[in-house]
C-alpha positions in Angstrom: 0.0 0.0 0.0 1.8 3.1 -1.2 1.1 6.8 -1.3 2.9 9.3 -3.4 6.5 9.5 -2.2 6.1 6.8 0.3 6.9 3.1 -0.1 6.0 0.5 2.5 8.0 -2.7 2.8 7.5 -5.8 5.1 10.4 -7.5 6.8 9.5 -10.6 8.7 10.5 -13.9 10.2 8.5 -16.8 11.6 7.9 -15.0 14.9 8.3 -11.2 14.4 8.6 -8.5 11.9 8.4 -4.8 10.9 6.7 -2.7 8.3 9.0 0.1 7.1 7.9 3.4 5.5 10.5 4.8 3.1 9.9 8.5 2.1 11.4 9.9 -1.0 14.3 12.3 -0.2 14.8 11.1 3.3 17.0 8.5 5.0 14.5 8.3 8.0 12.4 5.2 8.1 9.0 4.8 9.9 8.4 1.5 11.5 5.5 -0.7 12.9 6.9 -3.7 14.8 5.0 -6.9 15.7 5.5 -10.3 17.1 3.5 -13.5 16.4 1.6 -15.2 19.2 1.3 -19.0 19.4 -2.2 -18.7 18.0 -0.9 -16.9 14.9 -2.2 -13.5 15.9 0.2 -10.6 15.4 0.8 -8.3 18.3 1.4 -4.8 17.0 3.9 -3.6 19.6 5.2 -0.1 18.4 4.7 2.4 15.7 7.6 4.8 15.4 7.9 7.7 12.9 11.0 9.9 13.1 10.3 13.6 13.4 11.9 14.2 10.0 9.1 12.4 8.2 6.3 13.1 10.7 3.1 14.8 9.9 2.5 13.0 6.6 0.2 10.2 7.8 3.1 7.7 7.7 1.9 5.9 10.9 -1.6 5.5 9.5 -0.1 4.0 6.3 1.8 1.5 8.3 -1.3 0.4 10.1 -3.3 0.1 6.9 -0.6 -2.2 5.5 -0.8 -4.4 8.6 -4.6 -4.5 8.2 -4.4 -5.3 4.4 -2.0 -8.2 5.2 -4.3 -9.5 7.9 -7.1 -9.7 5.4 -4.9 -11.2 2.7 -3.0 -13.7 4.9 -5.9 -14.4 7.4 -4.4 -13.5 10.7 -5.8 -11.5 13.6 -4.2 -8.4 15.3 -3.6 -7.5 18.9 -3.2 -3.7 19.0 -0.8 -3.4 22.0 0.5 -0.1 20.6 -1.7 2.8 21.6 -1.6 4.3 18.1 -2.7 1.1 16.5 -5.5 0.7 19.1 -6.6 4.3 18.3 -6.8 3.5 14.6 -8.9 0.4 15.3 -11.2 2.6 17.3 -11.5 4.9 14.3 -12.2 2.0 11.9 -15.0 -0.2 13.3 -14.9 -2.1 10.0 -11.6 -3.6 11.2 -13.2 -5.1 14.3 -13.3 -8.6 12.7 -9.5 -8.6 12.7 -9.1 -8.2 16.4 -7.7 -11.1 18.3 
């Protein structure tokens, strides 16, 4: 899920991973980190966006990528991160993805 000037990539292993937001013209990288529970649900632990690329909706794009992957790969999400939890509150249509 990309926006103009922003590219989101996924970096994962069997038990954890991160989404990275790369912004054109910046070395700064936004991140959403997660770990996989034994039941397969992904616990969204942290959303981190450096000040240099803040204010562009980067964190929201990272969460949307997580949600898109959950729908495509059929896993549930535990929004441990307060930002991810707030986004789930804003989007009741995502409620079926909650673990």
